[in-house]
N, C-alpha and C positions, 0 to 999 in steps of 0.2 A: 124876400130879397135881403141878403146879408148886408149888414153895415160894414163900413170899411174897417173899423177896429176888429169886428168879429172875423172878417175874412183874413185879416193879417194874423190873428191868433190861430185860426184854423191852419193856415199855411205853415205857421211856426211849429205847431204841434206835429203836423205831418212830417216836416223836416226833421224834427227831433226823433220821431219814430223810425224814419228811414236811416238816420245816423246811428241808431242803436246797434251795437255789435254783440249784445248778449240779451237773452230773454229777461234777465233780471233788470237790465237797464230799461227795456221796453215796458216791463211791468211797473217800474217806478214812474215812468212818464205817464202811463195810462191812469194809474190810481191817484197820483198827486198833481201832476201838471195840467190834467184835463180840467181842473177847477177854474182855470183862466178862461175857458170857453163857455161853460155852463155850471151853475151852482149845484153843489151836493154836499152832504155832510160826511158820508162814508163811501168808500169804493173798495172793490175787491176784484181780483183777476184770477180766473180758473183756466188752466191749460190742460189739454188732453195728453195723457201719457201714451206709451206705445200700445197699450191695450184699449185706448179710447176712453178711459175713465177720467172724468174731470177732477183735477187736484188743485187745491189752493196754491197759487204761486206768488201773489203779492197782495198787500192790503195798504190802504192809505194810512200814513202816519207811522208805519212800521218799516224798519230796515229788513227784518226777516220775520217769517211767520212760523208759528208752531202749530202743527196739525192736531196736536193732542189737547189743546186748550178747550174749555167749554164753548167759547164763542165759535172758534173755527170748526169744532166738531159738529155743532148744530148747523152752521152755515153750509158745510160740505154735505150734510145729510139733506138739507133743504134743496140745494142746487141739483143734486143727483135725482131728486124726486120730480123735477120739472120736466114737462114734455118737450118735444122738439119745438124750437121757436123760430119764427120767420121775422127777422128784423127786430128793432127795439120794441120791447113789450113791457108796458107798465104792469106792475103787480102791486095789489093793495092788501092791507092787513085784513080787510073784510072778506076777501076771497080765500084766505088761508084756512087750512084744516086746523082742528083744535090743537093737535099735538105740535103743529108748526107755529100757531098763533102765540102760544106761551113764550117760546123763544124769541119770536119777532118783537113782542112787546118789551122784552128785556134787552135785546141787543140792537134793534134797528128802529129808525123812524117809520112813519106810517106808509110812505110811498116809495116803491122800489122800481127801478128800471133795469131789466135784463137785456143785454145786448150780445147776441152770439157773434163770435169771430169765425170767419170762414176763409178757407183756402180758395184759390182761383177756380178749382173744380167743384166748389160748393161744399166740400167736406168741412165739418166743424173742427176747429183747432182750439177753441176756447170759449169762454163766456165771461163778460164783464158785468158787474153789478154796481149800481149807483143808488144810494138811499138818501132821502131828504124828507122834510116835513111837508113841502108843497107838492101838489099834483104835477105830473109831467105834461107839458104842452106839446101840441102837434109840431109846431115850428122847432122846438128843441129836439124832438125825436128825429126829424129830418137832418138836423145838424149833427146829431150823435151818429146817425147811420152813415153819413158821409165820412166822418172822422174814423169810425171803427172799420170801415172798409179798408182804410190804410193800415190801421192797427192789425187787422186780421191778416192782411198780406204780409206784413213785416213779421208777425208771429210765425206764419207758415214758412217764410224764407229762413228765419233764424233756426227753426226746428230742423230744417233740412240741412243747413250748413253745419249744425252741431247735433248730429244724430245721437240719440240715446243708445244705451248699451244693447237693448233688444233689437233696435233697428240696425245697428252695426253688425250684430250677430246674424241677422237675416241676410244682409248683403254678403257677409263673409261666407255663409253657407253655400252660396251659389258659385264660389270660386273653385278653381282646381286645387288650390292648397287645402281647402276644407275637405275635399274628397280624399286626398292623400293622408291628411291628418286622421280622418275617421278610419281609413284602412290601417294606418299604423297603430292606432289605439286598439282596433279589433285584433290585430295580430299580437299586440303586446299582452292581451288577456290570455294567450296560450303559452306564455313564457313560464316554464316550471320554476316555482319558488318553494322554499322550505317553510312548512307551517311552523309557526312559533307562537308562544304565549308568554306573558309576564306573570310572575307570582311572587309573593313575599317569601323570603328565605333568610336563613341564619347559618352562621358557621358553628358546627358541632363536631364532637369527636366521633369518629366512625365506630370505634371499638372501645367504649368506655365502660369498665366494670362498675356495677352498682355497689354502693356502700349502704348496706341495709341495717336495720335495727337488730341487734343480736338477741333481744328478748322483748317481751311486752313491757311497756313502761311509758314514761313521760320525758320528753327531751328537756334537759335542764340548762345546758349551755353549749354554745359553739366555740371551739378554740381557734377557728380560722374564719376568714371572711370569704364570701362567694368569689369564685373565679380567680383565686390566688394560687401560686405554686406551693406545693407541699412536698416534704421528703418522706421517705419510707420510715415508718415508726412514729411519725409526728401525730399527736392527738388531734382528732377531727371534731368530735362532739362527745358529750357525756349525757347519760340518762340520770334521772333523779334517783338518788340512792336512799332516800328516807325510809321507804317501806322495807327495803332489804336490810338496812341497819337495824331496824326494829325487830325484824324476823331473826336476825343474827343474835341479838341480845336475848330474845326469848329462847332460841335454840341453845345458847350457852347455859342459861339457867336450867333448862330442861335436862341438858347433859349433866350438869352438876348434881341435880336431884337423882338422876338415874345412876350416876356413879356412887352416890351415897347409899342408895338402896342396894346396889350390888355389894358394897363393902359390908353392910349389915348382914346381908344374906350369906356372904362368905364366912363371917365370924360365927353365925349360927350353925353353919355346916360342920364345924369342928366338933360340936357337942351333940348335934342331932343329925343323923344320917338322912332323915326325911327332908331336911332343909336343903339338901343338895339340888333337888329339882327347882326350888325357888331361886337358888343361886344361879342356875343356868338361865332361867327366865330373866333374871335381873341383868345378867351380862348381855343377853340378847337385846334388852332395851337400851343398854349403853351403846352397843354398836349401832342400833337404829338412830339414836340421837346424834351419834358422831357422823353418820352418813347424811343426816339432814343438815348438820352444821357445815359439812364439806360441800354439799350442793349449794347452800346459800353463799358460802365463801366463793365458790366458783362463779356464781351469778354476779357477785360484787366485783370480781375480777374482770367481768365483761361490761361493766358500767361505762368505762371509757373506751371509745372506739378509735383505733389508730389506723393510719394509712398503711396499706400493704405494699405500696410501691410509690415511686416518685410520679407526680402528675399535677393536674390542676383540679381543685375541688369545685365542682360545678353543682350549684343548687340555688334555690330562690332566696327570697328575703328571710334572714334568720328570725325576724320577729313573727313571721307566719308559722314557724315551727316551735318556738319556745312555749312550753306548757301544753303542747299538743300530744295526746296519747298516740302511741304507735304500737303496731303489732310486730311480732317476730317475722323477720323477712321483708318488712316494708322498706322500700327504697327511700333513703333520705337524701342522698347526693350521688354523684358520679365522680369517678377519679379518671379524668381524661388525660390522654397523652397528647401534648401540643404538637408533636410531630405526626400525629395521625388525624389531622383536621380534615373535615369534609363539609358538605353543604346539605342542609335539610330544607326542602322546598315544600311549601303548602300550596298545592295547585287546586284552586276552586273548581268545584264540579262543573260549573258553567263554562269554564275555559279549558276543559280537559281535551287532550289530544291522544292519538294512538302513539304511545311512547314505548320504546324498547330499550333494553340495557345497552349502553354505549352511545346513546343519543347525546349530541353536544349540548352543553349549557354554558351560560356566561353569567357571572355574578357581578352586579353593580352594588358595591357597598355604599352605605350612607356616608361613611367617613372619607371615601375616595371614589366618587361617582365617575370621574374621568379616567380611572385606571381599572377597567374590568378585569376579572380573573376568569380564565377558561377552565373548563372541567368536562366531565362526562358522567352520564347517568349510570348508577350502579343497580338500583332496584326501585320498583314502584309498588304501590299498594293497590289491591283490587277492591278494597272496601273503604268508603269515605268515612272520615272521622271529623270531629269538630276541631278546628284550628284554634290557637290562642286568641284569634280575633273573633271567634264565634261563627266562622263560616265553614260550611261543609266542604271538606277538601280532601285530596289524596296526598299522602305522605310520599315524597320522593327523596331519595338519598343519592348523592353523587360525590365524586372525589375530584380534587384539583389536579390538573395536568401541568400547571406551572410549578416551577421549582420553589417559589416563594409561597408559603401558606399564611393566611391571615390569622389573627388572634381569635381563639374560640370565644363565642359570645357575640361577635359583631353581626349586625343585621343589614339587610339590603333587599334588592330586587333581582330575581333570577329570570333570565330569558331561556326557556327550554325549547329546543327545536325538535320537530317530529318528522313525518314523512314529506316527500315532495308532492306538489299538487300544482295545477295551473293557477296563474295569477287571478283568473276570474273566480275560482273557488275560494282563494285566500281572501279576496275582497268581500265576497258575498256569504262567507261562512257564518259570521255572527248574525247578519240580517235574516238569513234563512233559518237559523236556529230560533231566533225570536219569533219569526213567522210561524214556525211549527208549534211553539208554545202557545201562541194566541189562537191558532186555528185547530190544533190537535191533529194535523195531518201526519 
């Protein structure tokens, strides 16, 4: 028989539960205010989600619970390991398994009371846990069962009045709007769209003649900076002339010796007719040394490389070239015409499309991403090469169709468009390619 104060407390708690408008409010009442009716040290409330899995919803003394803390992780694992319960069920530490007992000793007192929360049709909607140091009495279990019948009904009613996303989706799927929406989505998958891909790109000169090393040597100095305008005849770079100057000095001395020998032979030829043959040989050596000197002088004249026309000197960091040996014909820089600007696209092999000349492309420069430039594809490469970023890519070249062309050297991202295909193929193209890589089909 309940005492008058206990009956009043029971009615008060039931009224509080029925007045709750949210599950969080009900959880606070269950875990904290139930202490007025029966003593406990800790309390926790688990509610079933749309899939029927018990998830921690409230705990005594906490405004919100974190499911990833050590305590809540252990408690959730323990609750999900419990069998189906009929009414309030005492659980003791002595009955727990070894892997559960370690956490119980750390987190809970010795005596636990598990109370299932049920809907009117008997379906479980949650589970309440109460822990304390004293064993649970039969009179208390009857009182707890009476109170939690109200808690269970309120939890069921609130979960129905505030359906979760999955439950709402299930209800919506049975409506006519859902069928029309599914039909519209299926039809939209047949809409033809143009396949496109994004790839790194940069502005380059389409027809930029190479400025090569005129002879074997070592680059000594650059007379211009990278990507600056130059005029025809302006010095671009010079090779080191130390070796050629030394060879020239040696050739001059050898020529002087040959000329002296020729003069001596010529003087002997006046007195001795047999010395005329020596005079001819000496004059031949003079001509040989003169030819060697002329060749060295010609090489010295090509030490300084000049621009053949107006343009922009395009090359890398000068410090990477200074002191570096170069061979005859090796390209050092390009002389680009700023009016002949195009776009160079590095299309990764994994994003390759079936592209033809004339395919549209759009360049989004890093300097002006909101003002894209339109163009068209001129040529594609059939063999992949390594891009500056170290990615196996195809080299694509295109020209701008806009009247305004950007500065050579700017970089950005290009969107290249290919053939037309259904939207379903456009969406599934990358997943299907990845699936083929994994399965080998």
